[in-house]
N, C-alpha and C positions, 0 to 999 in steps of 0.2 A: 076775382079781383076786378075792380072797376077800371074801365078804359080811361087812360089819361090823355089829356090834350097833347098833340104833337108839338111841344115847345122845347127849346134847348134847356130851360130850367128843369123841366120834368125829366129830361134825359139825364142830366147831371144827378138829379135826386135818385133816379132809378139805379144809376151806376153805383152810387154810394150804398143804397139799400142792398143791392146784389152782393157787394163786397162784405157788408155786415152779415148777410145771410150765409154766405159761404164760410165766413169765420165761425159763426155760430154752429154751422153744420159740422165743421172740423172738431170743435170743442165737444159737441154732443156725441159725435162718433167716438171720440177718445174716451169720453165718460162711459159710454155703453161698453167699450172694451174692458175698462177697469172694473166696472160692475160685474161683468161676466166672469172675469178672473177671480174676483172676490167671492162670487156666488159658487163657482166650482170648488174653490178652496174650502168654503164653509160647508158645502155639500159633503165633501169627503170627511171633514171633521164631524159633521152631524151623523154620518153613517157609523163612524167609529164609536161615537158617544152612545148612539142607539144600541149598538152591539154590546157595549160594556154594560149599559143599563139592563138589557135583557139577561145577561149572565149574572149580574148582581141580584136581580129579582129572583132568578131561579135558585141561586145560592141561598138567598134569604128565606124563601119558603121551604127549602129543603132543611135548613137549620131549625125552622119552627117545628117541623115534623119531628126532627131528631130531639129537640129540647123537650117536646111534649112527652116523649117516652121516658125522659129522666126526671122531670119535675111534675108531670101531670098537666092535663089541660086546665084544670081549675086554677092551679097555682100560676100557670103561665098567663091566663086571662087576668088574674088578680094583679100580677105585675104590670101587664099592659095597661090596665085601667088607671094605675097610679103613675104612669109615665106622664111627663109634661107634654103639652101640645107641641106641634111642630114649630120650629123657630121662624120668626118673620124673615122676609128677604128684603134686600136693598137693591134698588134698580138705578143704575147709572146709564147714560146714553153716550155712545161714541158716534162720530159723524164720518161716514164714508161717501165722498162725492155727493154730499147733500142728503144722504139717506141716514136717518136716525136709527141706529142699531142698539137694542137694549143689551146691557151687561148686568146679569142678575147674580147676586151672591147672598149667601146666608149671613144674617146678622150675628156677629160674635156675641155670645151670651155666657153667663157664668155657668160653671159645672152644675149638673142636676144633682143637688144634694139629696133630694128625695129618692132618686134612683140608687144613690150610694148607700142609703140606709135600708134598702129592700133586701130581703133574703134572696140571694142569687146563686148562680152557678156559672161555670165556664161556658156552657151551652147558651145560657141566656145572655151572657156578655158578648158572645159571638154574634147572636141575633142583633143586639143593639148596635154593634160595630158595623155589621153588614148592611143593616137598614139605613144607618147614618150615611154610609158611602153611597147607597142607592139613592138617597135623597139628594146628595150632591150631584149624582149622575142625572137625576130627573131635572134639576135646575139647569145643568149644562145643556141637556137636550132641548129644554124649553127655550133657552135664550138663543141657541143656534137655529132652531126651527122658526122662531119668530123673526130672526134676522134674515133667514132664507125667504120667508114670506114677503118681507118688506123689500128685499132686493129684487125679487121677481116682479113685483108691482112697478118698481122704479125702472127696471130694465125694459119692461113692456111700454111704459110711458115714454121713456127716452127713445125707444125704437120707433114709436109712432111719430114722434117729433122729427127724428132724423129722416124718416120716409116722407113726411109731409114737406120738409125742406127740399129733399132730393128730387121728388117726383112731381111736386105741385108748385110750391112757392117760388123756388129759384127758376125753374123752367118758365113759369108764368111771367115773372119779371123780365126774364131774358127775352121772351117773345114780345112783351110790350116795348122793351128797349129797342129791339130790332125794328118793330113797327114805326116807332117814333123816328128812328134814324132814317128809315126809308122815306117817310113822309117829309122829313126835313130836307133830305137830298132832292126829293121831287119838287118841293117848294123852292129850293135853291135853283134848280134847273128852270122852273117856270119864271122865277124872278130874273134869272140871267137872260132867258129868251125875251122876256118883256122889255128888259133894258136894251137889248140889242135892237129890238123892233123900234123902240123910242129913239135910239141913237140914229138908226137909219132914216127915220122920219125927220129928225132934226137936221141930218146931213142933207136930205133932199130939199128941206126948207131953205137952207143956206144957199144951195145951188141956184135956186130960183131968184 
């Protein structure tokens, strides 16, 4: 920070800047606390979603193995080839203390009539249902982990700004303010001494 001239105007300006910096520090510190709370909440939810996804994927592939014994690998592959592609997703954004967190959802579509016309079995229907739930879980995990990533970046950025204000900016301005105050007091003393000296000389001049 550049050294300011020891003037009363600069002292007043510094006091205002210190007040603004301290207010900004309080706001940023509160923001960091809220972001950490949101991060811990999302981290817990993400762990639960990840655990659910792992279970669903295990169930899904177990069902594929079971279904292949009922309808055969060839028939199962034929049904899989005729299934429609994965549904598109819709992404909305919510704002948490200035952080844009994605909310991802599957686009609602019409029932798959092609699948309804295919020769199927209860085992194949179970596979379709379980993989559909697994897809939902994948989307859920994806949006939570993307949210976690963005929160971590913002927490780190906010922490750096808080530390900069706390350890560098505010102390630096406080030192400058103290320096200017001391210089002004010194100038006032010098001025007072000079005035006293002039007054004495004037008094001596009158006595003559």
